[in-house]
N, CA, C, O and the ligand as a Tripos MOL2 file, in Angstrom:
@<TRIPOS>MOLECULE
protein
  269   267    68     0     0
PROTEIN
NO_CHARGES

@<TRIPOS>ATOM
      1 N          47.0620  -49.9310  -65.7030 N.3       1 MET1
      2 CA         46.6770  -49.6080  -66.8810 C.3       1 MET1
      3 C          47.5530  -48.4700  -67.8470 C.2       1 MET1
      4 O          47.2710  -48.0700  -68.9770 O.2       1 MET1
      5 N          48.5070  -48.1720  -67.1260 N.am      2 VAL2
      6 CA         49.7100  -47.3460  -67.6370 C.3       2 VAL2
      7 C          50.4480  -48.3360  -68.8090 C.2       2 VAL2
      8 O          50.9020  -49.4430  -68.5220 O.2       2 VAL2
      9 N          50.4860  -47.8410  -69.9690 N.am      3 GLY3
     10 CA         51.2970  -48.6200  -70.8710 C.3       3 GLY3
     11 C          50.4320  -49.8600  -71.7230 C.2       3 GLY3
     12 O          50.9740  -50.5520  -72.5860 O.2       3 GLY3
     13 N          49.1310  -49.9880  -71.3520 N.am      4 ALA4
     14 CA         48.5680  -51.0460  -71.7110 C.3       4 ALA4
     15 C          48.4190  -51.1080  -73.3280 C.2       4 ALA4
     16 O          48.4000  -50.1520  -74.1030 O.2       4 ALA4
     17 N          48.3140  -52.5390  -73.6370 N.am      5 LYS5
     18 CA         48.1450  -52.3640  -75.1880 C.3       5 LYS5
     19 C          47.0030  -52.5250  -75.5340 C.2       5 LYS5
     20 O          46.5770  -53.6790  -75.5790 O.2       5 LYS5
     21 N          46.2880  -51.6040  -75.8290 N.am      6 LEU6
     22 CA         44.6930  -51.8050  -76.1850 C.3       6 LEU6
     23 C          44.4800  -51.7560  -77.4820 C.2       6 LEU6
     24 O          45.1170  -51.0340  -78.2490 O.2       6 LEU6
     25 N          43.5240  -52.5600  -77.8230 N.am      7 LYS7
     26 CA         43.1250  -52.8990  -79.0510 C.3       7 LYS7
     27 C          41.6780  -52.7500  -79.2320 C.2       7 LYS7
     28 O          40.8810  -53.2530  -78.4400 O.2       7 LYS7
     29 N          41.2590  -51.9510  -80.4400 N.am      8 HIS8
     30 CA         40.0320  -51.5800  -80.9190 C.3       8 HIS8
     31 C          39.3090  -52.7030  -81.4450 C.2       8 HIS8
     32 O          39.7340  -53.1990  -82.4880 O.2       8 HIS8
     33 N          38.3770  -53.1460  -80.9480 N.am      9 MET9
     34 CA         37.2640  -54.1820  -81.2670 C.3       9 MET9
     35 C          35.9210  -54.3160  -80.9230 C.2       9 MET9
     36 O          35.5160  -53.6270  -79.9860 O.2       9 MET9
     37 N          35.1090  -55.1040  -81.5240 N.am     10 PRO10
     38 CA         33.7930  -55.1410  -81.1320 C.3      10 PRO10
     39 C          33.8030  -55.8240  -79.7200 C.2      10 PRO10
     40 O          34.7870  -56.5080  -79.4380 O.2      10 PRO10
     41 N          32.8660  -55.7030  -78.8810 N.am     11 TRP11
     42 CA         32.8400  -56.2890  -77.5130 C.3      11 TRP11
     43 C          32.9420  -57.8470  -77.6070 C.2      11 TRP11
     44 O          32.0950  -58.2440  -78.4070 O.2      11 TRP11
     45 N          33.5370  -58.6800  -77.1760 N.am     12 CYS12
     46 CA         33.2630  -60.0550  -77.0630 C.3      12 CYS12
     47 C          33.6960  -60.5680  -75.7630 C.2      12 CYS12
     48 O          34.5700  -60.0380  -75.0770 O.2      12 CYS12
     49 N          32.9920  -61.7070  -75.4310 N.am     13 SER13
     50 CA         33.0630  -62.3060  -73.9490 C.3      13 SER13
     51 C          34.5040  -63.1560  -73.8580 C.2      13 SER13
     52 O          35.0710  -63.8520  -74.7010 O.2      13 SER13
     53 N          34.8240  -62.8360  -72.5970 N.am     14 LYS14
     54 CA         35.9350  -63.8380  -72.0540 C.3      14 LYS14
     55 C          35.3090  -65.0800  -71.4380 C.2      14 LYS14
     56 O          35.9360  -66.1290  -71.2870 O.2      14 LYS14
     57 N          34.1260  -64.9180  -71.1160 N.am     15 LYS15
     58 CA         33.3820  -66.2290  -70.6010 C.3      15 LYS15
     59 C          31.9050  -66.2490  -71.1440 C.2      15 LYS15
     60 O          31.2180  -65.2330  -71.2480 O.2      15 LYS15
     61 N          31.4870  -67.5340  -71.4840 N.am     16 PRO16
     62 CA         30.2260  -67.4620  -72.3530 C.3      16 PRO16
     63 C          29.1000  -67.0420  -71.4940 C.2      16 PRO16
     64 O          28.0460  -66.8050  -72.0850 O.2      16 PRO16
     65 N          29.1250  -66.8950  -70.1210 N.am     17 SER17
     66 CA         28.1020  -66.5420  -69.2430 C.3      17 SER17
     67 C          27.9200  -64.9730  -69.2070 C.2      17 SER17
     68 O          26.8950  -64.4120  -68.8220 O.2      17 SER17
     69 N          29.1960  -64.2730  -69.7170 N.am     18 TRP18
     70 CA         29.1490  -62.7710  -69.4440 C.3      18 TRP18
     71 C          28.5280  -62.3700  -70.6430 C.2      18 TRP18
     72 O          28.5110  -63.0590  -71.6620 O.2      18 TRP18
     73 N          27.9510  -61.1110  -70.5080 N.am     19 ASP19
     74 CA         27.1580  -60.4460  -71.7700 C.3      19 ASP19
     75 C          27.6660  -58.8450  -71.9510 C.2      19 ASP19
     76 O          27.4450  -58.1590  -72.9480 O.2      19 ASP19
     77 N          28.2420  -58.5100  -71.0050 N.am     20 HIS20
     78 CA         28.8770  -57.1580  -70.8690 C.3      20 HIS20
     79 C          30.1280  -56.8310  -70.0260 C.2      20 HIS20
     80 O          30.5590  -57.5650  -69.1370 O.2      20 HIS20
     81 N          30.6620  -55.6580  -70.3970 N.am     21 ASP21
     82 CA         31.7070  -55.2490  -69.4270 C.3      21 ASP21
     83 C          31.5050  -53.6890  -69.2750 C.2      21 ASP21
     84 O          30.6610  -53.1300  -69.9750 O.2      21 ASP21
     85 N          32.1880  -53.0560  -68.4640 N.am     22 HIS22
     86 CA         32.0420  -51.6100  -68.4200 C.3      22 HIS22
     87 C          33.1740  -50.8480  -68.5200 C.2      22 HIS22
     88 O          34.2130  -51.2990  -68.0380 O.2      22 HIS22
     89 N          33.1690  -49.7000  -69.0940 N.am     23 CYS23
     90 CA         34.5360  -48.7740  -69.4640 C.3      23 CYS23
     91 C          35.2820  -48.7170  -68.0850 C.2      23 CYS23
     92 O          34.5640  -48.5600  -67.0970 O.2      23 CYS23
     93 N          36.4890  -48.8140  -67.9180 N.am     24 GLU24
     94 CA         37.0910  -48.5600  -66.6540 C.3      24 GLU24
     95 C          37.1960  -47.2370  -66.1800 C.2      24 GLU24
     96 O          37.6360  -47.0230  -65.0510 O.2      24 GLU24
     97 N          36.8210  -46.2890  -66.9610 N.am     25 PHE25
     98 CA         36.6930  -44.9700  -66.5090 C.3      25 PHE25
     99 C          35.4030  -44.2930  -66.2090 C.2      25 PHE25
    100 O          35.1460  -43.6320  -65.2030 O.2      25 PHE25
    101 N          34.6630  -44.5370  -67.1720 N.am     26 CYS26
    102 CA         33.1390  -44.0390  -66.9810 C.3      26 CYS26
    103 C          32.2940  -44.9290  -66.9290 C.2      26 CYS26
    104 O          31.1400  -44.5150  -67.0390 O.2      26 CYS26
    105 N          32.4440  -46.2740  -66.7700 N.am     27 SER27
    106 CA         31.5500  -47.3330  -66.3640 C.3      27 SER27
    107 C          30.3930  -47.6790  -67.5490 C.2      27 SER27
    108 O          29.5270  -48.5450  -67.4230 O.2      27 SER27
    109 N          30.5630  -46.8620  -68.6530 N.am     28 VAL28
    110 CA         29.4620  -47.0800  -69.6460 C.3      28 VAL28
    111 C          29.5970  -48.5300  -70.1120 C.2      28 VAL28
    112 O          30.6960  -49.0520  -70.2990 O.2      28 VAL28
    113 N          28.4100  -49.1660  -70.2940 N.am     29 LYS29
    114 CA         28.2140  -50.4590  -70.6660 C.3      29 LYS29
    115 C          28.7940  -50.7140  -72.0550 C.2      29 LYS29
    116 O          28.5800  -49.9090  -72.9620 O.2      29 LYS29
    117 N          29.4320  -51.6770  -72.2190 N.am     30 ILE30
    118 CA         30.0650  -52.0270  -73.5640 C.3      30 ILE30
    119 C          29.4300  -53.5380  -73.5550 C.2      30 ILE30
    120 O          29.5210  -54.2940  -72.5870 O.2      30 ILE30
    121 N          28.7760  -53.8570  -74.7810 N.am     31 THR31
    122 CA         28.0750  -55.2550  -74.9370 C.3      31 THR31
    123 C          27.8220  -55.5730  -76.1740 C.2      31 THR31
    124 O          27.7350  -54.6460  -76.9780 O.2      31 THR31
    125 N          27.6650  -56.7610  -76.5750 N.am     32 SER32
    126 CA         27.0820  -57.1220  -78.0300 C.3      32 SER32
    127 C          25.6170  -57.1630  -77.9270 C.2      32 SER32
    128 O          25.0340  -57.7260  -78.8540 O.2      32 SER32
    129 N          25.0360  -56.7540  -77.1370 N.am     33 LEU33
    130 CA         23.4330  -56.7750  -76.9070 C.3      33 LEU33
    131 C          23.0540  -55.5640  -77.5010 C.2      33 LEU33
    132 O          23.9740  -54.7480  -77.5540 O.2      33 LEU33
    133 N          22.1890  -55.2680  -77.8750 N.am     34 ASN34
    134 CA         21.3460  -54.1280  -78.4530 C.3      34 ASN34
    135 C          20.5630  -53.4220  -77.2860 C.2      34 ASN34
    136 O          19.3530  -53.5710  -77.1150 O.2      34 ASN34
    137 N          21.4400  -52.5760  -76.4370 N.am     35 ILE35
    138 CA         20.7500  -51.9640  -75.4140 C.3      35 ILE35
    139 C          21.0100  -50.4270  -75.4080 C.2      35 ILE35
    140 O          22.1370  -49.9420  -75.5100 O.2      35 ILE35
    141 N          19.8910  -49.7290  -75.2820 N.am     36 PRO36
    142 CA         20.0590  -48.2070  -75.1880 C.3      36 PRO36
    143 C          21.2700  -47.6760  -74.4980 C.2      36 PRO36
    144 O          21.6150  -48.2630  -73.4720 O.2      36 PRO36
    145 N          21.7700  -46.9410  -74.7910 N.am     37 ASP37
    146 CA         23.0070  -46.3030  -74.0850 C.3      37 ASP37
    147 C          24.1110  -46.9690  -74.0550 C.2      37 ASP37
    148 O          25.1110  -46.3780  -73.6450 O.2      37 ASP37
    149 N          24.2000  -48.1520  -74.4140 N.am     38 ALA38
    150 CA         25.3190  -49.0850  -74.4630 C.3      38 ALA38
    151 C          26.2020  -49.1230  -75.6750 C.2      38 ALA38
    152 O          25.6680  -48.9620  -76.7730 O.2      38 ALA38
    153 N          27.3640  -49.2980  -75.6020 N.am     39 LEU39
    154 CA         28.2560  -49.2700  -76.5510 C.3      39 LEU39
    155 C          28.4340  -50.7830  -77.1970 C.2      39 LEU39
    156 O          28.2710  -51.7220  -76.4180 O.2      39 LEU39
    157 N          28.7720  -51.0850  -78.6250 N.am     40 GLN40
    158 CA         28.9000  -52.3070  -78.9620 C.3      40 GLN40
    159 C          30.6070  -52.4550  -79.2800 C.2      40 GLN40
    160 O          31.0950  -53.4920  -79.7300 O.2      40 GLN40
    161 N          31.1750  -51.5770  -79.0510 N.am     41 GLU41
    162 CA         32.7470  -51.6200  -79.3610 C.3      41 GLU41
    163 C          33.5430  -50.8650  -78.3150 C.2      41 GLU41
    164 O          32.9810  -50.0390  -77.5950 O.2      41 GLU41
    165 N          34.8320  -51.1270  -78.2150 N.am     42 GLY42
    166 CA         35.4670  -50.4980  -77.3210 C.3      42 GLY42
    167 C          36.9970  -51.0190  -77.3740 C.2      42 GLY42
    168 O          37.2710  -52.0240  -78.0290 O.2      42 GLY42
    169 N          38.0190  -50.2750  -76.6350 N.am     43 TYR43
    170 CA         39.1760  -50.8220  -76.4370 C.3      43 TYR43
    171 C          39.5940  -51.5700  -75.4640 C.2      43 TYR43
    172 O          39.5490  -51.2080  -74.2890 O.2      43 TYR43
    173 N          40.1140  -52.8680  -75.9150 N.am     44 ALA44
    174 CA         40.3490  -53.9790  -74.6420 C.3      44 ALA44
    175 C          41.9010  -54.3700  -74.5430 C.2      44 ALA44
    176 O          42.7750  -54.2590  -75.4030 O.2      44 ALA44
    177 N          41.9690  -54.8060  -73.3810 N.am     45 THR45
    178 CA         43.4840  -55.2840  -73.0550 C.3      45 THR45
    179 C          43.4800  -56.6390  -73.8830 C.2      45 THR45
    180 O          42.4060  -57.0730  -74.2990 O.2      45 THR45
    181 N          44.6510  -57.3010  -74.1230 N.am     46 PRO46
    182 CA         44.8710  -58.4500  -74.4650 C.3      46 PRO46
    183 C          44.0920  -59.4880  -74.0800 C.2      46 PRO46
    184 O          43.5300  -60.2170  -74.8980 O.2      46 PRO46
    185 N          43.9900  -59.6510  -72.6270 N.am     47 ASP47
    186 CA         43.2360  -60.6930  -72.0840 C.3      47 ASP47
    187 C          41.6720  -60.5160  -71.8300 C.2      47 ASP47
    188 O          40.9380  -61.2590  -71.1780 O.2      47 ASP47
    189 N          41.3690  -59.4200  -72.4650 N.am     48 LEU48
    190 CA         39.9070  -58.7940  -72.5580 C.3      48 LEU48
    191 C          39.1810  -58.5690  -71.2090 C.2      48 LEU48
    192 O          37.9670  -58.3710  -71.1710 O.2      48 LEU48
    193 N          39.9230  -58.6020  -70.1520 N.am     49 TYR49
    194 CA         39.7170  -58.2130  -68.9650 C.3      49 TYR49
    195 C          39.2220  -56.7980  -68.4230 C.2      49 TYR49
    196 O          38.4310  -56.5110  -67.5240 O.2      49 TYR49
    197 N          40.0360  -55.9580  -69.3670 N.am     50 HIS50
    198 CA         39.6230  -54.4530  -69.1480 C.3      50 HIS50
    199 C          39.2350  -53.8590  -70.3610 C.2      50 HIS50
    200 O          39.8460  -54.0140  -71.4180 O.2      50 HIS50
    201 N          38.1920  -53.1590  -70.2100 N.am     51 TRP51
    202 CA         37.6470  -52.4170  -71.4040 C.3      51 TRP51
    203 C          37.5520  -50.8490  -71.2630 C.2      51 TRP51
    204 O          37.3070  -50.3830  -70.1500 O.2      51 TRP51
    205 N          37.7080  -50.1450  -72.1790 N.am     52 VAL52
    206 CA         37.8030  -48.5120  -72.2570 C.3      52 VAL52
    207 C          36.9000  -48.0940  -73.4580 C.2      52 VAL52
    208 O          37.0740  -48.6140  -74.5600 O.2      52 VAL52
    209 N          36.0730  -47.2900  -73.2760 N.am     53 CYS53
    210 CA         35.2030  -46.8620  -74.3860 C.3      53 CYS53
    211 C          35.9210  -45.7790  -75.1030 C.2      53 CYS53
    212 O          36.6570  -45.0050  -74.4920 O.2      53 CYS53
    213 N          35.7040  -45.6970  -76.5250 N.am     54 PRO54
    214 CA         36.3700  -44.7730  -77.3860 C.3      54 PRO54
    215 C          36.5340  -43.3830  -76.7690 C.2      54 PRO54
    216 O          37.6120  -42.8360  -77.0000 O.2      54 PRO54
    217 N          35.6480  -42.7230  -76.0260 N.am     55 GLN55
    218 CA         35.6240  -41.4830  -75.7010 C.3      55 GLN55
    219 C          36.7000  -41.4050  -74.6250 C.2      55 GLN55
    220 O          37.5060  -40.4750  -74.6680 O.2      55 GLN55
    221 N          36.7660  -42.3650  -73.6200 N.am     56 CYS56
    222 CA         38.0180  -42.2280  -72.6150 C.3      56 CYS56
    223 C          39.2670  -42.6780  -73.2170 C.2      56 CYS56
    224 O          40.3760  -42.4010  -72.7600 O.2      56 CYS56
    225 N          39.0570  -43.3650  -74.2310 N.am     57 PHE57
    226 CA         40.5860  -43.8040  -74.7970 C.3      57 PHE57
    227 C          41.2110  -42.4200  -75.3560 C.2      57 PHE57
    228 O          42.3920  -42.1000  -75.2240 O.2      57 PHE57
    229 N          40.2690  -41.6980  -75.9660 N.am     58 GLU58
    230 CA         40.8230  -40.4370  -76.4300 C.3      58 GLU58
    231 C          41.2220  -39.5710  -75.4820 C.2      58 GLU58
    232 O          42.1850  -38.8390  -75.7150 O.2      58 GLU58
    233 N          40.5130  -39.5100  -74.1990 N.am     59 ASP59
    234 CA         40.7750  -38.5140  -73.0580 C.3      59 ASP59
    235 C          42.0220  -38.8280  -72.3250 C.2      59 ASP59
    236 O          42.7300  -37.9870  -71.7710 O.2      59 ASP59
    237 N          42.2170  -39.9850  -72.3590 N.am     60 PHE60
    238 CA         43.4240  -40.7790  -71.3490 C.3      60 PHE60
    239 C          44.5040  -41.4140  -72.0100 C.2      60 PHE60
    240 O          45.3760  -42.0010  -71.3690 O.2      60 PHE60
    241 N          44.5080  -41.3350  -73.3290 N.am     61 ARG61
    242 CA         45.6480  -42.0690  -74.2120 C.3      61 ARG61
    243 C          47.0760  -41.4870  -73.7770 C.2      61 ARG61
    244 O          48.0050  -42.1990  -73.3950 O.2      61 ARG61
    245 N          47.1110  -40.3360  -73.8690 N.am     62 GLU62
    246 CA         48.5370  -39.7400  -73.6280 C.3      62 GLU62
    247 C          48.8730  -39.8100  -72.2580 C.2      62 GLU62
    248 O          50.0610  -40.0620  -72.0550 O.2      62 GLU62
    249 N          48.1640  -39.6590  -71.2650 N.am     63 GLU63
    250 CA         48.2820  -39.7190  -69.7280 C.3      63 GLU63
    251 C          48.7560  -41.1950  -69.6570 C.2      63 GLU63
    252 O          49.8530  -41.4430  -69.1560 O.2      63 GLU63
    253 N          47.9720  -42.1690  -70.1380 N.am     64 PHE64
    254 CA         48.2770  -43.4900  -69.7650 C.3      64 PHE64
    255 C          49.2630  -44.3960  -70.7720 C.2      64 PHE64
    256 O          49.5200  -45.5950  -70.6620 O.2      64 PHE64
    257 N          49.6910  -43.5440  -71.6900 N.am     65 GLN65
    258 CA         50.6820  -43.9230  -72.5400 C.3      65 GLN65
    259 C          50.2720  -45.1600  -73.5600 C.2      65 GLN65
    260 O          51.1060  -45.9430  -74.0140 O.2      65 GLN65
    261 N          48.8520  -45.2120  -73.8490 N.am     66 TRP66
    262 CA         48.2660  -46.3310  -74.6550 C.3      66 TRP66
    263 C          48.7710  -46.2720  -76.0820 C.2      66 TRP66
    264 O          48.6170  -45.2180  -76.6990 O.2      66 TRP66
    265 N          49.2830  -47.1690  -76.5880 N.am     67 LEU67
    266 CA         49.6570  -47.1760  -77.9150 C.3      67 LEU67
    267 C          48.5240  -47.5830  -79.1490 C.2      67 LEU67
    268 O          48.8720  -47.5850  -80.3300 O.2      67 LEU67
    269 ZN         34.5210  -44.5690  -70.8450 Zn       68 ZN68
@<TRIPOS>BOND
     1     1     2 1
     2     2     3 1
     3     3     4 2
     4     3     5 am
     5     5     6 1
     6     6     7 1
     7     7     8 2
     8     7     9 am
     9     9    10 1
    10    10    11 1
    11    11    12 2
    12    11    13 am
    13    13    14 1
    14    14    15 1
    15    15    16 2
    16    15    17 am
    17    17    18 1
    18    18    19 1
    19    19    20 2
    20    19    21 am
    21    21    22 1
    22    22    23 1
    23    23    24 2
    24    23    25 am
    25    25    26 1
    26    26    27 1
    27    27    28 2
    28    27    29 am
    29    29    30 1
    30    30    31 1
    31    31    32 2
    32    31    33 am
    33    33    34 1
    34    34    35 1
    35    35    36 2
    36    35    37 am
    37    37    38 1
    38    38    39 1
    39    39    40 2
    40    39    41 am
    41    41    42 1
    42    42    43 1
    43    43    44 2
    44    43    45 am
    45    45    46 1
    46    46    47 1
    47    47    48 2
    48    47    49 am
    49    49    50 1
    50    50    51 1
    51    51    52 2
    52    51    53 am
    53    53    54 1
    54    54    55 1
    55    55    56 2
    56    55    57 am
    57    57    58 1
    58    58    59 1
    59    59    60 2
    60    59    61 am
    61    61    62 1
    62    62    63 1
    63    63    64 2
    64    63    65 am
    65    65    66 1
    66    66    67 1
    67    67    68 2
    68    67    69 am
    69    69    70 1
    70    70    71 1
    71    71    72 2
    72    71    73 am
    73    73    74 1
    74    74    75 1
    75    75    76 2
    76    75    77 am
    77    77    78 1
    78    78    79 1
    79    79    80 2
    80    79    81 am
    81    81    82 1
    82    82    83 1
    83    83    84 2
    84    83    85 am
    85    85    86 1
    86    86    87 1
    87    87    88 2
    88    87    89 am
    89    89    90 1
    90    90    91 1
    91    91    92 2
    92    91    93 am
    93    93    94 1
    94    94    95 1
    95    95    96 2
    96    95    97 am
    97    97    98 1
    98    98    99 1
    99    99   100 2
   100    99   101 am
   101   101   102 1
   102   102   103 1
   103   103   104 2
   104   103   105 am
   105   105   106 1
   106   106   107 1
   107   107   108 2
   108   107   109 am
   109   109   110 1
   110   110   111 1
   111   111   112 2
   112   111   113 am
   113   113   114 1
   114   114   115 1
   115   115   116 2
   116   115   117 am
   117   117   118 1
   118   118   119 1
   119   119   120 2
   120   119   121 am
   121   121   122 1
   122   122   123 1
   123   123   124 2
   124   123   125 am
   125   125   126 1
   126   126   127 1
   127   127   128 2
   128   127   129 am
   129   129   130 1
   130   130   131 1
   131   131   132 2
   132   131   133 am
   133   133   134 1
   134   134   135 1
   135   135   136 2
   136   135   137 am
   137   137   138 1
   138   138   139 1
   139   139   140 2
   140   139   141 am
   141   141   142 1
   142   142   143 1
   143   143   144 2
   144   143   145 am
   145   145   146 1
   146   146   147 1
   147   147   148 2
   148   147   149 am
   149   149   150 1
   150   150   151 1
   151   151   152 2
   152   151   153 am
   153   153   154 1
   154   154   155 1
   155   155   156 2
   156   155   157 am
   157   157   158 1
   158   158   159 1
   159   159   160 2
   160   159   161 am
   161   161   162 1
   162   162   163 1
   163   163   164 2
   164   163   165 am
   165   165   166 1
   166   166   167 1
   167   167   168 2
   168   167   169 am
   169   169   170 1
   170   170   171 1
   171   171   172 2
   172   171   173 am
   173   173   174 1
   174   174   175 1
   175   175   176 2
   176   175   177 am
   177   177   178 1
   178   178   179 1
   179   179   180 2
   180   179   181 am
   181   181   182 1
   182   182   183 1
   183   183   184 2
   184   183   185 am
   185   185   186 1
   186   186   187 1
   187   187   188 2
   188   187   189 am
   189   189   190 1
   190   190   191 1
   191   191   192 2
   192   191   193 am
   193   193   194 1
   194   194   195 1
   195   195   196 2
   196   195   197 am
   197   197   198 1
   198   198   199 1
   199   199   200 2
   200   199   201 am
   201   201   202 1
   202   202   203 1
   203   203   204 2
   204   203   205 am
   205   205   206 1
   206   206   207 1
   207   207   208 2
   208   207   209 am
   209   209   210 1
   210   210   211 1
   211   211   212 2
   212   211   213 am
   213   213   214 1
   214   214   215 1
   215   215   216 2
   216   215   217 am
   217   217   218 1
   218   218   219 1
   219   219   220 2
   220   219   221 am
   221   221   222 1
   222   222   223 1
   223   223   224 2
   224   223   225 am
   225   225   226 1
   226   226   227 1
   227   227   228 2
   228   227   229 am
   229   229   230 1
   230   230   231 1
   231   231   232 2
   232   231   233 am
   233   233   234 1
   234   234   235 1
   235   235   236 2
   236   235   237 am
   237   237   238 1
   238   238   239 1
   239   239   240 2
   240   239   241 am
   241   241   242 1
   242   242   243 1
   243   243   244 2
   244   243   245 am
   245   245   246 1
   246   246   247 1
   247   247   248 2
   248   247   249 am
   249   249   250 1
   250   250   251 1
   251   251   252 2
   252   251   253 am
   253   253   254 1
   254   254   255 1
   255   255   256 2
   256   255   257 am
   257   257   258 1
   258   258   259 1
   259   259   260 2
   260   259   261 am
   261   261   262 1
   262   262   263 1
   263   263   264 2
   264   263   265 am
   265   265   266 1
   266   266   267 1
   267   267   268 2
@<TRIPOS>SUBSTRUCTURE
     1 MET1         2 RESIDUE 1 A MET
     2 VAL2         6 RESIDUE 1 A VAL
     3 GLY3        10 RESIDUE 1 A GLY
     4 ALA4        14 RESIDUE 1 A ALA
     5 LYS5        18 RESIDUE 1 A LYS
     6 LEU6        22 RESIDUE 1 A LEU
     7 LYS7        26 RESIDUE 1 A LYS
     8 HIS8        30 RESIDUE 1 A HIS
     9 MET9        34 RESIDUE 1 A MET
    10 PRO10       38 RESIDUE 1 A PRO
    11 TRP11       42 RESIDUE 1 A TRP
    12 CYS12       46 RESIDUE 1 A CYS
    13 SER13       50 RESIDUE 1 A SER
    14 LYS14       54 RESIDUE 1 A LYS
    15 LYS15       58 RESIDUE 1 A LYS
    16 PRO16       62 RESIDUE 1 A PRO
    17 SER17       66 RESIDUE 1 A SER
    18 TRP18       70 RESIDUE 1 A TRP
    19 ASP19       74 RESIDUE 1 A ASP
    20 HIS20       78 RESIDUE 1 A HIS
    21 ASP21       82 RESIDUE 1 A ASP
    22 HIS22       86 RESIDUE 1 A HIS
    23 CYS23       90 RESIDUE 1 A CYS
    24 GLU24       94 RESIDUE 1 A GLU
    25 PHE25       98 RESIDUE 1 A PHE
    26 CYS26      102 RESIDUE 1 A CYS
    27 SER27      106 RESIDUE 1 A SER
    28 VAL28      110 RESIDUE 1 A VAL
    29 LYS29      114 RESIDUE 1 A LYS
    30 ILE30      118 RESIDUE 1 A ILE
    31 THR31      122 RESIDUE 1 A THR
    32 SER32      126 RESIDUE 1 A SER
    33 LEU33      130 RESIDUE 1 A LEU
    34 ASN34      134 RESIDUE 1 A ASN
    35 ILE35      138 RESIDUE 1 A ILE
    36 PRO36      142 RESIDUE 1 A PRO
    37 ASP37      146 RESIDUE 1 A ASP
    38 ALA38      150 RESIDUE 1 A ALA
    39 LEU39      154 RESIDUE 1 A LEU
    40 GLN40      158 RESIDUE 1 A GLN
    41 GLU41      162 RESIDUE 1 A GLU
    42 GLY42      166 RESIDUE 1 A GLY
    43 TYR43      170 RESIDUE 1 A TYR
    44 ALA44      174 RESIDUE 1 A ALA
    45 THR45      178 RESIDUE 1 A THR
    46 PRO46      182 RESIDUE 1 A PRO
    47 ASP47      186 RESIDUE 1 A ASP
    48 LEU48      190 RESIDUE 1 A LEU
    49 TYR49      194 RESIDUE 1 A TYR
    50 HIS50      198 RESIDUE 1 A HIS
    51 TRP51      202 RESIDUE 1 A TRP
    52 VAL52      206 RESIDUE 1 A VAL
    53 CYS53      210 RESIDUE 1 A CYS
    54 PRO54      214 RESIDUE 1 A PRO
    55 GLN55      218 RESIDUE 1 A GLN
    56 CYS56      222 RESIDUE 1 A CYS
    57 PHE57      226 RESIDUE 1 A PHE
    58 GLU58      230 RESIDUE 1 A GLU
    59 ASP59      234 RESIDUE 1 A ASP
    60 PHE60      238 RESIDUE 1 A PHE
    61 ARG61      242 RESIDUE 1 A ARG
    62 GLU62      246 RESIDUE 1 A GLU
    63 GLU63      250 RESIDUE 1 A GLU
    64 PHE64      254 RESIDUE 1 A PHE
    65 GLN65      258 RESIDUE 1 A GLN
    66 TRP66      262 RESIDUE 1 A TRP
    67 LEU67      266 RESIDUE 1 A LEU
    68 ZN68       269 GROUP 0 **** ****
């Protein structure tokens, strides 16, 4: 994840059958579904395989050199 190009976006699926991802760091759920305690947006890698929540993005952006 070091130097990854993360983009802030609403959660979207890489596969139609998937309805959520988890933050790589704190495992909070990121989804388009309206679920309590879940987020609807986050920071994703270009391939949408890795998601980071906004809080972890702020906490780790310098350490991981995210742009
Ligand atoms: Zn997180």
